[in-house]
VOVEX-690742 format. One line per field, with one value per atom (N, C-alpha, C): x, y, z; residue number from 1; atom name. Coordinates in steps of 0.2 Angstrom, whole numbers, plus 5000, padded with zeros to 4 digits. Layout:
N
u = X, ...
v = Y, ...
w = Z, ...
i = NUM, ...
at = CA, ...
***
This chain:
267
u = 5222, 5218, 5212, 5212, 5206, 5200, 5195, 5189, 5186, 5184, 5179, 5172, 5169, 5161, 5158, 5157, 5152, 5145, 5146, 5135, 5132, 5126, 5121, 5117, 5118, 5114, 5107, 5105, 5098, 5093, 5088, 5084, 5082, 5080, 5079, 5072, 5070, 5064, 5057, 5053, 5046, 5044, 5044, 5042, 5046, 5053, 5058, 5056, 5055, 5054, 5047, 5043, 5037, 5038, 5043, 5043, 5046, 5050, 5054, 5051, 5046, 5041, 5036, 5032, 5028, 5034, 5040, 5044, 5044, 5047, 5047, 5039, 5034, 5027, 5029, 5030, 5029, 5033, 5039, 5043, 5040, 5038, 5036, 5031, 5024, 5020, 5019, 5025, 5028, 5031, 5034, 5039, 5033, 5027, 5022, 5018, 5017, 5015, 5017, 5025, 5028, 5028, 5029, 5028, 5023, 5017, 5011, 5011, 5014, 5012, 5017, 5021, 5028, 5025, 5021, 5018, 5013, 5010, 5003, 5006, 5012, 5013, 5018, 5018, 5022, 5018, 5011, 5007, 5004, 5003, 4999, 5005, 5011, 5016, 5018, 5016, 5017, 5011, 5006, 4999, 4999, 5002, 5000, 5008, 5013, 5020, 5016, 5015, 5011, 5006, 5002, 4997, 5001, 5006, 5010, 5013, 5015, 5021, 5015, 5009, 5004, 5000, 5000, 4997, 5001, 5006, 5010, 5016, 5016, 5022, 5024, 5032, 5033, 5036, 5035, 5035, 5042, 5047, 5054, 5053, 5056, 5055, 5058, 5061, 5065, 5058, 5052, 5049, 5042, 5041, 5036, 5036, 5031, 5033, 5033, 5036, 5037, 5030, 5025, 5018, 5012, 5011, 5004, 5003, 4999, 5000, 4990, 4988, 4981, 4979, 4971, 4968, 4962, 4962, 4955, 4956, 4959, 4960, 4959, 4960, 4959, 4966, 4966, 4974, 4974, 4979, 4978, 4985, 4987, 4993, 4995, 5003, 5005, 5009, 5008, 5009, 5015, 5022, 5025, 5025, 5019, 5018, 5011, 5011, 5004, 5000, 4994, 4991, 4985, 4986, 4981, 4974, 4970, 4963, 4958, 4959, 4955, 4957, 4963, 4965, 4962, 4962, 4961, 4953, 4948, 4941, 4940, 4944, 4943, 4943, 4947, 4951, 4945, 4943, 4940, 4937, 4930, 4925, 4925, 4926, 4927, 4934, 4937, 4942, 4940, 4944, 4942, 4949, 4953, 4961, 4966, 4971, 4978, 4982, 4984, 4988, 4995, 4998, 5006, 5008, 5012, 5016, 5024, 5025, 5032, 5036, 5037, 5040, 5042, 5038, 5036, 5036, 5039, 5036, 5034, 5036, 5033, 5027, 5024, 5017, 5014, 5012, 5010, 5004, 4999, 4993, 4987, 4983, 4977, 4972, 4965, 4963, 4956, 4951, 4944, 4941, 4935, 4928, 4923, 4921, 4919, 4911, 4908, 4900, 4900, 4906, 4906, 4913, 4916, 4924, 4927, 4923, 4926, 4927, 4923, 4923, 4932, 4935, 4942, 4948, 4947, 4950, 4956, 4953, 4958, 4956, 4954, 4953, 4958, 4962, 4965, 4962, 4964, 4961, 4960, 4961, 4959, 4953, 4950, 4947, 4949, 4956, 4958, 4960, 4957, 4958, 4965, 4967, 4974, 4974, 4979, 4979, 4980, 4982, 4986, 4980, 4974, 4968, 4970, 4966, 4968, 4968, 4969, 4969, 4963, 4959, 4954, 4949, 4945, 4941, 4936, 4935, 4929, 4923, 4917, 4914, 4908, 4908, 4904, 4908, 4911, 4915, 4913, 4912, 4912, 4919, 4917, 4922, 4924, 4922, 4926, 4930, 4931, 4937, 4935, 4929, 4926, 4923, 4924, 4922, 4926, 4923, 4928, 4933, 4932, 4938, 4936, 4942, 4941, 4945, 4944, 4948, 4950, 4956, 4960, 4964, 4960, 4963, 4969, 4975, 4978, 4982, 4984, 4987, 4994, 4995, 5000, 5006, 5008, 5010, 5018, 5021, 5026, 5031, 5030, 5035, 5035, 5033, 5034, 5029, 5025, 5020, 5013, 5010, 5003, 5006, 5003, 5003, 5008, 5014, 5018, 5024, 5024, 5030, 5028, 5022, 5018, 5021, 5022, 5026, 5032, 5037, 5041, 5042, 5035, 5034, 5035, 5036, 5039, 5047, 5051, 5057, 5057, 5061, 5062, 5064, 5067, 5070, 5066, 5059, 5055, 5052, 5049, 5045, 5051, 5055, 5061, 5062, 5060, 5060, 5054, 5050, 5043, 5037, 5031, 5028, 5022, 5022, 5016, 5013, 5006, 5004, 5000, 4998, 4994, 4990, 4984, 4978, 4977, 4979, 4977, 4971, 4964, 4959, 4956, 4953, 4950, 4948, 4944, 4944, 4949, 4954, 4958, 4965, 4971, 4976, 4975, 4975, 4974, 4982, 4983, 4991, 4987, 4989, 4989, 4996, 4995, 5001, 5000, 5005, 5003, 5005, 4998, 5000, 5000, 4998, 4998, 4998, 5001, 5005, 5004, 5001, 4999, 4996, 4996, 4994, 4986, 4981, 4974, 4971, 4965, 4962, 4957, 4955, 4950, 4944, 4941, 4935, 4936, 4940, 4941, 4940, 4940, 4936, 4940, 4945, 4950, 4945, 4941, 4936, 4931, 4931, 4923, 4922, 4916, 4916, 4910, 4914, 4910, 4905, 4900, 4893, 4895, 4897, 4899, 4902, 4905, 4908, 4904, 4910, 4907, 4913, 4910, 4914, 4916, 4909, 4912, 4919, 4918, 4925, 4931, 4933, 4937, 4939, 4934, 4936, 4939, 4935, 4939, 4946, 4948, 4954, 4959, 4959, 4960, 4963, 4958, 4960, 4966, 4964, 4969, 4974, 4977, 4982, 4985, 4982, 4985, 4986, 4984, 4987, 4993, 4996, 5002, 5008, 5011, 5017, 5022, 5022, 5030, 5030, 5038, 5040, 5039, 5041, 5042, 5034, 5028, 5023, 5020, 5015, 5013, 5009, 5008, 5004, 4999, 4994, 4989, 4983, 4980, 4975, 4969, 4966, 4961, 4954, 4951, 4946, 4938, 4934, 4928, 4927, 4928, 4927, 4934, 4939, 4947, 4945, 4947, 4945, 4953, 4953, 4958, 4957, 4964, 4962, 4967, 4965, 4967, 4969, 4975, 4977, 4978, 4976, 4975, 4977, 4981, 4984, 4985, 4984, 4987, 4994, 4994, 5000, 5004, 4998, 5000, 4996, 4995, 4991, 4981, 4977, 4971, 4967, 4969, 4966, 4967, 4972, 4975, 4977, 4978, 4980, 4985, 4990, 4994, 4991, 4990, 4987, 4992, 4991, 4993, 4989, 4987, 4982, 4984, 4981, 4984, 4978, 4979, 4975, 4975, 4971, 4974, 4975, 4978, 4981, 4980, 4978, 4975, 4982, 4980, 4988, 4986
v = 4777, 4781, 4784, 4790, 4793, 4791, 4789, 4787, 4794, 4793, 4800, 4797, 4801, 4800, 4802, 4797, 4800, 4803, 4808, 4812, 4808, 4807, 4805, 4809, 4808, 4813, 4816, 4821, 4823, 4820, 4818, 4816, 4824, 4823, 4831, 4832, 4838, 4840, 4839, 4837, 4835, 4843, 4848, 4853, 4856, 4856, 4859, 4854, 4849, 4844, 4847, 4848, 4851, 4858, 4861, 4871, 4869, 4865, 4865, 4861, 4856, 4855, 4859, 4863, 4870, 4874, 4875, 4880, 4877, 4871, 4867, 4869, 4868, 4867, 4874, 4879, 4886, 4888, 4885, 4888, 4883, 4877, 4874, 4877, 4881, 4884, 4890, 4893, 4900, 4899, 4893, 4893, 4891, 4889, 4886, 4891, 4895, 4903, 4906, 4907, 4911, 4908, 4901, 4898, 4900, 4899, 4899, 4908, 4911, 4919, 4920, 4916, 4919, 4917, 4909, 4905, 4910, 4914, 4917, 4924, 4928, 4931, 4929, 4922, 4922, 4921, 4916, 4916, 4921, 4927, 4934, 4938, 4936, 4940, 4937, 4930, 4927, 4928, 4927, 4930, 4936, 4942, 4949, 4949, 4945, 4945, 4943, 4936, 4933, 4937, 4939, 4946, 4951, 4954, 4959, 4957, 4951, 4947, 4946, 4946, 4945, 4951, 4957, 4963, 4969, 4970, 4975, 4975, 4980, 4981, 4988, 4988, 4995, 4999, 5004, 5009, 5010, 5012, 5014, 5021, 5023, 5030, 5035, 5033, 5038, 5038, 5034, 5035, 5039, 5039, 5043, 5049, 5054, 5059, 5064, 5070, 5073, 5074, 5076, 5078, 5074, 5073, 5071, 5067, 5064, 5063, 5062, 5061, 5060, 5058, 5054, 5048, 5050, 5050, 5052, 5062, 5064, 5071, 5073, 5069, 5069, 5070, 5074, 5075, 5068, 5065, 5060, 5058, 5058, 5056, 5051, 5050, 5045, 5041, 5036, 5032, 5028, 5027, 5024, 5017, 5015, 5007, 5007, 5001, 4998, 4994, 4994, 4989, 4984, 4979, 4975, 4973, 4978, 4980, 4972, 4972, 4966, 4959, 4957, 4951, 4952, 4957, 4959, 4959, 4961, 4962, 4954, 4949, 4942, 4939, 4941, 4937, 4939, 4945, 4948, 4956, 4954, 4959, 4966, 4964, 4970, 4975, 4973, 4977, 4983, 4989, 4995, 4999, 4997, 5000, 4999, 5003, 5001, 5004, 5005, 5009, 5008, 5015, 5015, 5021, 5020, 5026, 5027, 5033, 5034, 5033, 5037, 5037, 5031, 5027, 5020, 5015, 5012, 5007, 5001, 4998, 4992, 4994, 5000, 5000, 5000, 4993, 4994, 4988, 4989, 4984, 4984, 4981, 4981, 4983, 4987, 4989, 4987, 4986, 4982, 4987, 4987, 4988, 4984, 4981, 4977, 4980, 4975, 4977, 4980, 4980, 4984, 4984, 4987, 4988, 4981, 4977, 4971, 4965, 4966, 4960, 4958, 4964, 4960, 4963, 4965, 4965, 4962, 4955, 4950, 4944, 4947, 4941, 4945, 4941, 4944, 4945, 4947, 4950, 4944, 4939, 4931, 4928, 4933, 4932, 4926, 4925, 4920, 4923, 4918, 4921, 4922, 4927, 4928, 4936, 4937, 4942, 4948, 4949, 4954, 4957, 4953, 4956, 4959, 4965, 4969, 4976, 4980, 4986, 4987, 4990, 4993, 4999, 5002, 5007, 5007, 5012, 5013, 5012, 5007, 5005, 5009, 5014, 5021, 5027, 5025, 5029, 5026, 5031, 5029, 5024, 5018, 5014, 5016, 5023, 5027, 5032, 5030, 5038, 5045, 5046, 5051, 5056, 5051, 5054, 5060, 5064, 5070, 5068, 5064, 5060, 5052, 5049, 5042, 5039, 5034, 5033, 5026, 5024, 5019, 5016, 5010, 5006, 4999, 4999, 4993, 4992, 4985, 4985, 4986, 4988, 4989, 4983, 4979, 4971, 4972, 4968, 4968, 4967, 4962, 4962, 4967, 4971, 4979, 4978, 4973, 4972, 4979, 4979, 4981, 4989, 4991, 4998, 5000, 4993, 4993, 4998, 5002, 5005, 5012, 5013, 5021, 5026, 5022, 5027, 5030, 5027, 5031, 5037, 5039, 5045, 5052, 5047, 5054, 5056, 5053, 5052, 5058, 5063, 5068, 5065, 5061, 5057, 5054, 5052, 5047, 5053, 5058, 5064, 5066, 5068, 5070, 5066, 5060, 5053, 5057, 5056, 5059, 5061, 5064, 5066, 5066, 5059, 5058, 5052, 5051, 5042, 5044, 5036, 5036, 5030, 5032, 5027, 5027, 5020, 5017, 5015, 5016, 5013, 5011, 5008, 5006, 5011, 5017, 5024, 5029, 5027, 5032, 5031, 5036, 5035, 5041, 5043, 5049, 5050, 5055, 5057, 5061, 5061, 5064, 5066, 5073, 5074, 5076, 5074, 5073, 5080, 5082, 5088, 5087, 5082, 5081, 5074, 5072, 5066, 5066, 5062, 5064, 5057, 5057, 5052, 5056, 5051, 5052, 5048, 5052, 5045, 5043, 5037, 5032, 5036, 5039, 5042, 5050, 5053, 5059, 5062, 5069, 5071, 5068, 5065, 5064, 5058, 5054, 5049, 5053, 5060, 5062, 5061, 5059, 5058, 5063, 5068, 5074, 5072, 5074, 5073, 5075, 5079, 5084, 5091, 5092, 5097, 5105, 5108, 5114, 5118, 5121, 5126, 5119, 5116, 5111, 5106, 5105, 5101, 5106, 5112, 5116, 5117, 5119, 5118, 5113, 5107, 5099, 5100, 5101, 5099, 5105, 5110, 5116, 5113, 5111, 5108, 5102, 5097, 5091, 5095, 5099, 5102, 5105, 5107, 5111, 5107, 5099, 5094, 5091, 5093, 5089, 5089, 5083, 5082, 5080, 5081, 5078, 5083, 5082, 5087, 5088, 5092, 5091, 5091, 5093, 5091, 5097, 5097, 5101, 5107, 5113, 5117, 5121, 5115, 5117, 5122, 5126, 5131, 5126, 5123, 5119, 5122, 5119, 5121, 5117, 5118, 5115, 5108, 5109, 5102, 5097, 5099, 5094, 5089, 5082, 5075, 5072, 5070, 5068, 5062, 5059, 5051, 5052, 5047, 5046, 5039, 5038, 5032, 5030, 5026, 5025, 5020, 5017, 5011, 5012, 5005, 5006, 5008, 5008, 5012, 5006, 5003, 5000, 5002, 5008, 5009, 5008, 5004, 5003, 5009, 5016, 5021, 5026, 5026, 5029, 5026, 5030, 5028, 5033, 5030, 5033, 5035, 5042, 5045, 5049, 5047, 5050, 5053, 5059, 5063, 5066, 5066, 5067, 5071, 5076, 5079, 5078, 5077, 5074, 5080, 5080, 5085, 5083, 5089, 5088, 5089, 5084, 5084, 5092
w = 5213, 5207, 5208, 5207, 5207, 5201, 5202, 5199, 5199, 5191, 5187, 5188, 5190, 5191, 5184, 5180, 5174, 5176, 5175, 5175, 5170, 5172, 5167, 5163, 5158, 5153, 5155, 5156, 5157, 5152, 5152, 5146, 5144, 5137, 5135, 5137, 5139, 5141, 5137, 5139, 5135, 5133, 5136, 5135, 5129, 5129, 5125, 5120, 5119, 5112, 5109, 5114, 5109, 5108, 5111, 5108, 5101, 5100, 5094, 5090, 5090, 5086, 5084, 5088, 5087, 5081, 5083, 5079, 5073, 5072, 5065, 5061, 5064, 5062, 5058, 5063, 5062, 5054, 5055, 5049, 5042, 5044, 5037, 5035, 5040, 5038, 5034, 5037, 5034, 5028, 5027, 5019, 5014, 5018, 5012, 5009, 5014, 5012, 5009, 5010, 5006, 4999, 4998, 4991, 4987, 4992, 4988, 4985, 4988, 4988, 4981, 4981, 4976, 4969, 4971, 4965, 4959, 4967, 4964, 4959, 4962, 4959, 4953, 4951, 4946, 4941, 4942, 4936, 4935, 4939, 4936, 4932, 4933, 4929, 4923, 4923, 4916, 4913, 4916, 4911, 4908, 4912, 4908, 4903, 4904, 4899, 4893, 4895, 4889, 4884, 4887, 4884, 4881, 4883, 4881, 4874, 4875, 4869, 4862, 4864, 4860, 4856, 4861, 4856, 4857, 4860, 4860, 4854, 4851, 4845, 4847, 4850, 4850, 4844, 4845, 4838, 4837, 4833, 4832, 4832, 4839, 4839, 4834, 4829, 4824, 4819, 4819, 4815, 4818, 4824, 4827, 4828, 4823, 4823, 4831, 4830, 4836, 4840, 4836, 4839, 4836, 4831, 4830, 4823, 4822, 4813, 4812, 4806, 4805, 4802, 4805, 4803, 4800, 4794, 4791, 4792, 4791, 4792, 4799, 4806, 4811, 4815, 4818, 4821, 4827, 4828, 4833, 4836, 4842, 4843, 4842, 4840, 4839, 4844, 4848, 4853, 4853, 4857, 4858, 4857, 4857, 4856, 4853, 4848, 4845, 4849, 4849, 4853, 4847, 4846, 4844, 4849, 4849, 4851, 4851, 4844, 4843, 4846, 4847, 4850, 4857, 4861, 4868, 4868, 4863, 4865, 4864, 4861, 4858, 4867, 4869, 4876, 4882, 4881, 4887, 4884, 4882, 4881, 4884, 4890, 4896, 4895, 4891, 4889, 4885, 4889, 4887, 4884, 4885, 4882, 4887, 4884, 4887, 4889, 4896, 4900, 4898, 4897, 4898, 4899, 4904, 4908, 4906, 4901, 4899, 4904, 4911, 4915, 4919, 4918, 4921, 4917, 4912, 4905, 4909, 4914, 4918, 4918, 4919, 4920, 4914, 4909, 4904, 4903, 4904, 4905, 4902, 4901, 4898, 4904, 4901, 4906, 4906, 4911, 4910, 4915, 4913, 4917, 4917, 4925, 4927, 4929, 4931, 4932, 4939, 4944, 4950, 4950, 4957, 4958, 4963, 4964, 4967, 4962, 4954, 4952, 4949, 4947, 4945, 4951, 4957, 4962, 4962, 4961, 4961, 4957, 4952, 4944, 4939, 4935, 4931, 4924, 4920, 4913, 4909, 4910, 4908, 4913, 4918, 4923, 4926, 4928, 4933, 4939, 4944, 4952, 4953, 4956, 4956, 4962, 4966, 4970, 4966, 4962, 4957, 4954, 4952, 4949, 4943, 4941, 4935, 4936, 4932, 4930, 4928, 4932, 4929, 4932, 4927, 4928, 4934, 4936, 4942, 4937, 4941, 4936, 4936, 4939, 4936, 4931, 4929, 4924, 4917, 4912, 4905, 4903, 4900, 4897, 4891, 4887, 4883, 4884, 4891, 4894, 4893, 4892, 4893, 4898, 4903, 4911, 4911, 4916, 4919, 4922, 4925, 4929, 4929, 4926, 4924, 4931, 4936, 4940, 4937, 4938, 4936, 4941, 4945, 4950, 4948, 4953, 4952, 4959, 4959, 4965, 4967, 4973, 4973, 4975, 4971, 4972, 4973, 4979, 4981, 4977, 4973, 4966, 4960, 4962, 4957, 4951, 4951, 4946, 4946, 4942, 4941, 4945, 4949, 4951, 4956, 4957, 4963, 4961, 4956, 4955, 4954, 4954, 4954, 4958, 4965, 4969, 4967, 4962, 4960, 4955, 4957, 4955, 4959, 4965, 4971, 4971, 4966, 4965, 4958, 4960, 4955, 4948, 4948, 4942, 4936, 4941, 4936, 4932, 4935, 4932, 4926, 4928, 4923, 4917, 4918, 4912, 4908, 4911, 4906, 4912, 4910, 4914, 4910, 4905, 4900, 4903, 4901, 4903, 4896, 4894, 4886, 4889, 4888, 4886, 4877, 4877, 4869, 4869, 4865, 4864, 4857, 4857, 4850, 4847, 4850, 4846, 4846, 4848, 4847, 4853, 4852, 4857, 4861, 4866, 4872, 4876, 4875, 4879, 4887, 4890, 4898, 4900, 4903, 4907, 4915, 4917, 4926, 4928, 4933, 4936, 4944, 4946, 4954, 4955, 4961, 4964, 4971, 4975, 4983, 4985, 4991, 4996, 4999, 4997, 4998, 5002, 5007, 5011, 5006, 5008, 5005, 5003, 5007, 5005, 5004, 5000, 4998, 4993, 4991, 4986, 4981, 4983, 4976, 4971, 4975, 4970, 4969, 4968, 4965, 4959, 4955, 4949, 4948, 4945, 4941, 4936, 4936, 4931, 4925, 4925, 4917, 4917, 4912, 4911, 4914, 4917, 4921, 4925, 4929, 4935, 4941, 4941, 4946, 4946, 4938, 4938, 4937, 4936, 4936, 4943, 4947, 4953, 4958, 4955, 4957, 4955, 4948, 4946, 4949, 4951, 4953, 4961, 4964, 4972, 4970, 4967, 4965, 4964, 4960, 4959, 4965, 4968, 4975, 4981, 4979, 4983, 4982, 4976, 4974, 4978, 4979, 4983, 4979, 4973, 4969, 4965, 4962, 4957, 4948, 4945, 4939, 4937, 4939, 4937, 4932, 4928, 4923, 4927, 4925, 4928, 4924, 4921, 4917, 4917, 4913, 4916, 4913, 4918, 4916, 4913, 4908, 4905, 4906, 4906, 4909, 4906, 4898, 4894, 4894, 4899, 4899, 4903, 4901, 4903, 4909, 4914, 4918, 4920, 4922, 4924, 4931, 4937, 4941, 4942, 4943, 4945, 4953, 4955, 4963, 4963, 4971, 4971, 4979, 4982, 4991, 4993, 4998, 5002, 5008, 5009, 5014, 5022, 5021, 5025, 5023, 5028, 5024, 5023, 5026, 5025, 5022, 5016, 5013, 5005, 5001, 4995, 4991, 4987, 4982, 4976, 4973, 4967, 4963, 4957, 4951, 4946, 4946, 4941, 4936, 4930, 4924, 4919, 4916, 4911, 4903, 4899, 4893, 4890, 4885, 4880, 4874, 4869, 4862, 4858, 4854, 4849, 4843
i = 1, 1, 1, 2, 2, 2, 3, 3, 3, 4, 4, 4, 5, 5, 5, 6, 6, 6, 7, 7, 7, 8, 8, 8, 9, 9, 9, 10, 10, 10, 11, 11, 11, 12, 12, 12, 13, 13, 13, 14, 14, 14, 15, 15, 15, 16, 16, 16, 17, 17, 17, 18, 18, 18, 19, 19, 19, 20, 20, 20, 21, 21, 21, 22, 22, 22, 23, 23, 23, 24, 24, 24, 25, 25, 25, 26, 26, 26, 27, 27, 27, 28, 28, 28, 29, 29, 29, 30, 30, 30, 31, 31, 31, 32, 32, 32, 33, 33, 33, 34, 34, 34, 35, 35, 35, 36, 36, 36, 37, 37, 37, 38, 38, 38, 39, 39, 39, 40, 40, 40, 41, 41, 41, 42, 42, 42, 43, 43, 43, 44, 44, 44, 45, 45, 45, 46, 46, 46, 47, 47, 47, 48, 48, 48, 49, 49, 49, 50, 50, 50, 51, 51, 51, 52, 52, 52, 53, 53, 53, 54, 54, 54, 55, 55, 55, 56, 56, 56, 57, 57, 57, 58, 58, 58, 59, 59, 59, 60, 60, 60, 61, 61, 61, 62, 62, 62, 63, 63, 63, 64, 64, 64, 65, 65, 65, 66, 66, 66, 67, 67, 67, 68, 68, 68, 69, 69, 69, 70, 70, 70, 71, 71, 71, 72, 72, 72, 73, 73, 73, 74, 74, 74, 75, 75, 75, 76, 76, 76, 77, 77, 77, 78, 78, 78, 79, 79, 79, 80, 80, 80, 81, 81, 81, 82, 82, 82, 83, 83, 83, 84, 84, 84, 85, 85, 85, 86, 86, 86, 87, 87, 87, 88, 88, 88, 89, 89, 89, 90, 90, 90, 91, 91, 91, 92, 92, 92, 93, 93, 93, 94, 94, 94, 95, 95, 95, 96, 96, 96, 97, 97, 97, 98, 98, 98, 99, 99, 99, 100, 100, 100, 101, 101, 101, 102, 102, 102, 103, 103, 103, 104, 104, 104, 105, 105, 105, 106, 106, 106, 107, 107, 107, 108, 108, 108, 109, 109, 109, 110, 110, 110, 111, 111, 111, 112, 112, 112, 113, 113, 113, 114, 114, 114, 115, 115, 115, 116, 116, 116, 117, 117, 117, 118, 118, 118, 119, 119, 119, 120, 120, 120, 121, 121, 121, 122, 122, 122, 123, 123, 123, 124, 124, 124, 125, 125, 125, 126, 126, 126, 127, 127, 127, 128, 128, 128, 129, 129, 129, 130, 130, 130, 131, 131, 131, 132, 132, 132, 133, 133, 133, 134, 134, 134, 135, 135, 135, 136, 136, 136, 137, 137, 137, 138, 138, 138, 139, 139, 139, 140, 140, 140, 141, 141, 141, 142, 142, 142, 143, 143, 143, 144, 144, 144, 145, 145, 145, 146, 146, 146, 147, 147, 147, 148, 148, 148, 149, 149, 149, 150, 150, 150, 151, 151, 151, 152, 152, 152, 153, 153, 153, 154, 154, 154, 155, 155, 155, 156, 156, 156, 157, 157, 157, 158, 158, 158, 159, 159, 159, 160, 160, 160, 161, 161, 161, 162, 162, 162, 163, 163, 163, 164, 164, 164, 165, 165, 165, 166, 166, 166, 167, 167, 167, 168, 168, 168, 169, 169, 169, 170, 170, 170, 171, 171, 171, 172, 172, 172, 173, 173, 173, 174, 174, 174, 175, 175, 175, 176, 176, 176, 177, 177, 177, 178, 178, 178, 179, 179, 179, 180, 180, 180, 181, 181, 181, 182, 182, 182, 183, 183, 183, 184, 184, 184, 185, 185, 185, 186, 186, 186, 187, 187, 187, 188, 188, 188, 189, 189, 189, 190, 190, 190, 191, 191, 191, 192, 192, 192, 193, 193, 193, 194, 194, 194, 195, 195, 195, 196, 196, 196, 197, 197, 197, 198, 198, 198, 199, 199, 199, 200, 200, 200, 201, 201, 201, 202, 202, 202, 203, 203, 203, 204, 204, 204, 205, 205, 205, 206, 206, 206, 207, 207, 207, 208, 208, 208, 209, 209, 209, 210, 210, 210, 211, 211, 211, 212, 212, 212, 213, 213, 213, 214, 214, 214, 215, 215, 215, 216, 216, 216, 217, 217, 217, 218, 218, 218, 219, 219, 219, 220, 220, 220, 221, 221, 221, 222, 222, 222, 223, 223, 223, 224, 224, 224, 225, 225, 225, 226, 226, 226, 227, 227, 227, 228, 228, 228, 229, 229, 229, 230, 230, 230, 231, 231, 231, 232, 232, 232, 233, 233, 233, 234, 234, 234, 235, 235, 235, 236, 236, 236, 237, 237, 237, 238, 238, 238, 239, 239, 239, 240, 240, 240, 241, 241, 241, 242, 242, 242, 243, 243, 243, 244, 244, 244, 245, 245, 245, 246, 246, 246, 247, 247, 247, 248, 248, 248, 249, 249, 249, 250, 250, 250, 251, 251, 251, 252, 252, 252, 253, 253, 253, 254, 254, 254, 255, 255, 255, 256, 256, 256, 257, 257, 257, 258, 258, 258, 259, 259, 259, 260, 260, 260, 261, 261, 261, 262, 262, 262, 263, 263, 263, 264, 264, 264, 265, 265, 265, 266, 266, 266, 267, 267, 267
at = N, CA, C, N, CA, C, N, CA, C, N, CA, C, N, CA, C, N, CA, C, N, CA, C, N, CA, C, N, CA, C, N, CA, C, N, CA, C, N, CA, C, N, CA, C, N, CA, C, N, CA, C, N, CA, C, N, CA, C, N, CA, C, N, CA, C, N, CA, C, N, CA, C, N, CA, C, N, CA, C, N, CA, C, N, CA, C, N, CA, C, N, CA, C, N, CA, C, N, CA, C, N, CA, C, N, CA, C, N, CA, C, N, CA, C, N, CA, C, N, CA, C, N, CA, C, N, CA, C, N, CA, C, N, CA, C, N, CA, C, N, CA, C, N, CA, C, N, CA, C, N, CA, C, N, CA, C, N, CA, C, N, CA, C, N, CA, C, N, CA, C, N, CA, C, N, CA, C, N, CA, C, N, CA, C, N, CA, C, N, CA, C, N, CA, C, N, CA, C, N, CA, C, N, CA, C, N, CA, C, N, CA, C, N, CA, C, N, CA, C, N, CA, C, N, CA, C, N, CA, C, N, CA, C, N, CA, C, N, CA, C, N, CA, C, N, CA, C, N, CA, C, N, CA, C, N, CA, C, N, CA, C, N, CA, C, N, CA, C, N, CA, C, N, CA, C, N, CA, C, N, CA, C, N, CA, C, N, CA, C, N, CA, C, N, CA, C, N, CA, C, N, CA, C, N, CA, C, N, CA, C, N, CA, C, N, CA, C, N, CA, C, N, CA, C, N, CA, C, N, CA, C, N, CA, C, N, CA, C, N, CA, C, N, CA, C, N, CA, C, N, CA, C, N, CA, C, N, CA, C, N, CA, C, N, CA, C, N, CA, C, N, CA, C, N, CA, C, N, CA, C, N, CA, C, N, CA, C, N, CA, C, N, CA, C, N, CA, C, N, CA, C, N, CA, C, N, CA, C, N, CA, C, N, CA, C, N, CA, C, N, CA, C, N, CA, C, N, CA, C, N, CA, C, N, CA, C, N, CA, C, N, CA, C, N, CA, C, N, CA, C, N, CA, C, N, CA, C, N, CA, C, N, CA, C, N, CA, C, N, CA, C, N, CA, C, N, CA, C, N, CA, C, N, CA, C, N, CA, C, N, CA, C, N, CA, C, N, CA, C, N, CA, C, N, CA, C, N, CA, C, N, CA, C, N, CA, C, N, CA, C, N, CA, C, N, CA, C, N, CA, C, N, CA, C, N, CA, C, N, CA, C, N, CA, C, N, CA, C, N, CA, C, N, CA, C, N, CA, C, N, CA, C, N, CA, C, N, CA, C, N, CA, C, N, CA, C, N, CA, C, N, CA, C, N, CA, C, N, CA, C, N, CA, C, N, CA, C, N, CA, C, N, CA, C, N, CA, C, N, CA, C, N, CA, C, N, CA, C, N, CA, C, N, CA, C, N, CA, C, N, CA, C, N, CA, C, N, CA, C, N, CA, C, N, CA, C, N, CA, C, N, CA, C, N, CA, C, N, CA, C, N, CA, C, N, CA, C, N, CA, C, N, CA, C, N, CA, C, N, CA, C, N, CA, C, N, CA, C, N, CA, C, N, CA, C, N, CA, C, N, CA, C, N, CA, C, N, CA, C, N, CA, C, N, CA, C, N, CA, C, N, CA, C, N, CA, C, N, CA, C, N, CA, C, N, CA, C, N, CA, C, N, CA, C, N, CA, C, N, CA, C, N, CA, C, N, CA, C, N, CA, C, N, CA, C, N, CA, C, N, CA, C, N, CA, C, N, CA, C, N, CA, C, N, CA, C, N, CA, C, N, CA, C, N, CA, C, N, CA, C, N, CA, C, N, CA, C, N, CA, C, N, CA, C, N, CA, C, N, CA, C, N, CA, C, N, CA, C, N, CA, C, N, CA, C, N, CA, C, N, CA, C, N, CA, C, N, CA, C, N, CA, C, N, CA, C, N, CA, C, N, CA, C, N, CA, C, N, CA, C, N, CA, C, N, CA, C, N, CA, C, N, CA, C, N, CA, C, N, CA, C, N, CA, C, N, CA, C, N, CA, C, N, CA, C, N, CA, C, N, CA, C, N, CA, C, N, CA, C, N, CA, C, N, CA, C, N, CA, C, N, CA, C
***
């Protein structure tokens, strides 16, 4: 009878055990980080959704005039939404107006102006610490939106919030939906028409703050129009007294930003 020799099991190598433990720790750490990021995204989204529920009222499209209406004999645009500005000012006195993008209606946020461009970078409208931060105008711009070039910043969030969907303007179908952007302030409603969208260097001329109306502004605006890389944009003949807004967000490349620029149009 042939005897079977039973092989002894080799002990699990110490090094392999160590590698396995390290891998498990890394997985748990990564999972924890992902959960922390998801949780922070969720908190930011919840805050802004609650604010929208409190202060935003959708207009009935059938009741909106095609162009404008008069307030105290002054022509003013009728916006697609109504905003309770007083509630927002009570929550945060730094509030300057509400941004609403027709072609991407998810971009609908209160705007603030801080003491510098860092304060609201990672603080929400209610001043809670959160990576989402706020949509804010450049601290050197006029809070009444009357700067020649008002720069508006927002994070390119991976979950699509804030300015995470601004890059959709690269798609022709987005511009075909609408090329209008609204800024609603306690003083009045301002309507802007998109004339340019492109990727800009962080220290480029795009971020020039023109001191006042004049030929310098016209030359600046015309140059920005020449940089346009999206379709279906307006081709305005700029005037010295025009006002434009520049929406700016990161691209994943630390040295560049994606920007969309629009010029104010009068009713």
